[in-house]
N, C-alpha and C positions, 0 to 999 in steps of 0.2 A: 503492500500500498506504500500511496504517497504521502509525504508529510500532512497534506489538505485535506488528503483520505481521513486519516489517524485523525486530524484535527477536528472534521466534521462530525465522528462518531462521539467524541468526546461531548461535540455540543449536543448531543443527538440526546444524550443522556445527565449532563450537568448543566444547574444553574449557572448559566453564564449573563455578565454585562452586554445589554443589548449592543455595543459598539464592538464590542469581541463575538458576537458570534457570526457563524460561518456564513448566514445568509446575509449579514449587512460586510463582510467582507466584501463578498460575489459581489452586492448590489454597488457600494462607494467604488468597487476596481473598473467597473464597467468597459470590459477589455482589456485594461490595463492588465500587472500579474501582480499577484500576492505569495505570499507563503509562510509557512510557521517552522520556526528554531524551534527543536522539540530534543531535550535532556532524555537522554535513558538512565535508566538502573543499571551499574558497570557487574553486576551479577545477573539478575533476569532479564535487561533487554527492555525494561516497561519505561515508558513514557511517563518522566517525574515531575517535568515541568515543560510548557510552552507558553511560546508566547510569537501572536500573528503578527504581519508587516507587511506592508504597501510597499511597492516598489515604482517608483514613478522617476521619469527622467527631465533634467534641467541641463540644458545647455550641452544635447547630446550625450550627459552623464548621468551615470546610475545613483538614484539617492532612495534612501527610505524617511520616508514623511508620512504625514497623518495624511490621510484625504480630507474631502470637504465633509465637511458637518460632521466630523466624527470629534467628538472633544477628546474621550479617553484611551490610550491603547489598555488591556488588560494581560495580565502574566497569571498562569495558570500554576498550580504547585501543588504536588500530592501531599496528601496527610502524614506523619508521621514519617520523614524526611530531613535530614539534615540540610538544613535551609542555605547555612553557606557554602555549604560543599558543590549542593547544586547549582547557586548562584555563580558558583566559579565558573561550572563547566559551562553555564549559559553565558556567561561574558568573554570564554573563551572564543565561544561558538559566532556571537557579535562581529567579536574583534576579528577573527578570522575570516569571514564572511567580508566586512568592510575591506580588507586589504587585498582577498582575492578577487573582489570585484572592482575595486580602486574606485569606492563610495567618493561621489564632490561631498553626501552629508549624510549623516543619522540623525534624525530628529523625530521622538514621539514624548508623550506625554500620559499620565496616569496618576493612580496615587500607589504609588510605587513603597512598599513597605520600608523602614530603616537599614535592613541589610540588605536590600537590593538596593539601594539609595548610594550606600555604601562602596557594595562593589562595580558601580557603572565609576563614581568617583576613583576609586582604587585603577580602573583601565582606561583614564584621562578621559573620561566623559565632562562636560561640565552639566549642574544643576541650576536652574532654574525654579524659584517658587511660585505660582500662580492662583489665583484665587478662583473661586464660581462660588455662589452663594445660596441656601438654600434653608428651606423651611419644614418644619418638624408638623407635619400633619396629626400624628397622635392627638395634638390639643382639640378643643371643638373649633367650631368656625369665628364664635364670638372673638374667644382667646385670641386665635390667629389674626381677625383684624382689628383688634386693638390694640395691635403692633404695627399697624400701618400710620405712615406720615398723614398729619393733618390735610397734605397736599392732593397726597392718593386717596383719600378718603372724599373729599369736596371733587375730583373727577367722577369716582365711583356713581357719587352722589349725580352730579349732573347726567353722567351718562343712563343711569334709571330714568331720569326726570325726561330725557331728550325723547324716552320711548325705543332707547335699543333692545336689540333681543340676539338671541344667537342664532344659529344655525351651523350644520356640517357644509363643506367646500368642498367642490370636485378637486383633484389633482393638478387638473388643467385650470383651473378657476383659480386656486392658490397661486400657480406660477406666472398668470398671466396679471392677476393684484401684486407681485412681489417685485413684476418687474416695473408694471406701470407706477408704482408708490416709489421704487427708488426711481424712475425717470423725474418724476415732479421734483424733487431732490439734486436733478443734476448727474445721479449716479449710473452706473448698468451694471447689472445683475452680472455675479460672477460665477454660475451654473446654469449649466444647459438645462432647456426641458428634459431633455431625453436622461440627463442626469437623475435627475428629482422627481420623474417618471417612475423611471426604474426602482427608485430606493422606495418612494412615498407607496406603490405598488407591491411592493414585496411589507414594508413596513405593514400597511393596511390587510394587507391579507390577513397577515398572519395575529391579528388585532393586537398588536403592540404597537398603534400609534391612531393618531385620529386630527384632521382638521377642523378645526371650527374658526367661525368668522363673527364678527359685531357688524351685524346690519341694523342701517336704518329706518324707523316707521313706510318711508319711501324705496324701500329695496337697495337702498345702496350699501354696498361693501365698503366699510371704516376700518377694520383692523382685519387681520388673521393672523392664526399662531397654527405653526406644524410639532406638535407632541408626539412626541417617542416615549417608550417604557419599557421597561423589563423586571420581575420580582419585587425589586427596592426600589427603584427611582423613577421616576418622569421627567423628563427633561423639556425644557421649553427652549426645543430647539433652534426653530427659524420664526421670529416674531415680524409682522411688517405692518405699517400703518398707513392712512390717506393722509399726506400732508397737510391738506386743502379741511381738513377735520381734525388737525391736531390736538385742538380745545375741546373734543366734542366728550373725551370723558372717554371714548370707547376702548383705548389701547390698554388702559389700567381697570375699566370693567372687564373686557376677556381674559385678561390675567388670572381677577379673581375668579372667576371662570374654571380657570386651567386650576387652579390650585386646589378646586371644588374637587375636581377631577381626580386629580393625583388623590385627597383625602377619601374620598370615594372608594377607591380602587385600595387604600393603605397602604400608599406610598410615600416617600420623599418627595417634596418637590424640589427641581434642580433649575436655577437660571443656566446652567452652561455656560456660567462661568464669563467673563470679561474683563479685562485688563486698560479698558477706555474708561478714566475716572466718569466722564457724565454719567454711559450706562450702567457701572458699578452704583453710584449713587442712585439711580431709579430702581435699582433692585432691594438695595436697601431700604429704601422706605417702603417695601411692603414686608419690614418687619426680619427677613430674613439673615442669615447669620453667617460670615463668611467660612468656607471650607478649604483649605491649603491643599493642591494637588504642585506634580511637578514637572517639568520638561524635563529631557536630558537631549544632548544635543554633544554630535561629534563632527569635527568640517575637517578634508584634505586641506593642502597649500592651497590651490587652486579657488576655496571657494568663497574669500574677498572679495578677488578679481571677477568672477562670474557674477555674484550679486551686485555689484558697483555696474558693472555692463548692463546685465537685466531692469536695473532702476532704471538706467538713463534711456534705454527703449523702451520701458513703459512710460517715463517721461514726454517722452519725442511722439512718442503715439496717439498719447491722449490729448496732448496740444493740434496735433493734425484732427482729431476726429473728436472736438467738444459735442458734449450731449446736451441737448437742447430741455430744458427744464417744461415736463407735460403743462401744456394749455387748459387741458380740459379742468374741471371743477370737481369733477367723480368719474366713476366707470362703474356701471352697471356690468357683473361677472355675473357667467356660468356657472350654478351649484350643482 
């Protein structure tokens, strides 16, 4: 069996975070390659540790990077093993792979335990702290909402008074909304419709996600969110809002509905992290608490030069092809 086939068997019988599940790896690869590092027991040959990873190319060189809309990498390790010894073998595989394939960069992130973080550092990788924001939904909703800021409570009240209602949105409807709403702010969408369709179809067919929207009394979509979840956590994966109605309170109200969905399923609500201070502040206003995870990186000597060239080319391209803000006040979208 190939490493991916072995990992698929593991996923069939083991509770695994959504971003590490076999079908998620397949959907986010979308024609590109991915593989699995597998550490085997020296005596029995049985797998005792696995780390799935995506293989992408930058400037024609191979890289290990996080795919789009994937917050966390996940490492499975068997019970009752010498974790230090297993992690040492895992890092040997990773460093050997880095040298053999002349990787431009290796960059993943996740809730890695202290022993694994030490193993990465001992092998020349750098660690960066990153923060997500979470809400413990074991509290009752009144207690949860009491922790909302005055500003968020005001926005939610305004949405209720405005008669906003929630509906489910189609995959194509969400993509059209996100593209339109970004265009209003002079931005372009950074993922293809084919990529999103493949990912959303897999997620929804497994009942591990939902696309919800806030709709005005006139039937206009004011905000939308793509939620995904596993057995423990509900992730606020892709939120988007109509900038022309930014003061309607729709985004805050729809976020409240998302928290209620997570609570009904008995799941932690995770805002999926942001290092942007403005976005992080908005998440904190929902009474969320910071949760630290780690980015792990290692680059070859060419990385700085390639990154500089990529940044320069991207800047030139954006100046040649500016995006015009959308002139329409709103968009009626397929549900």
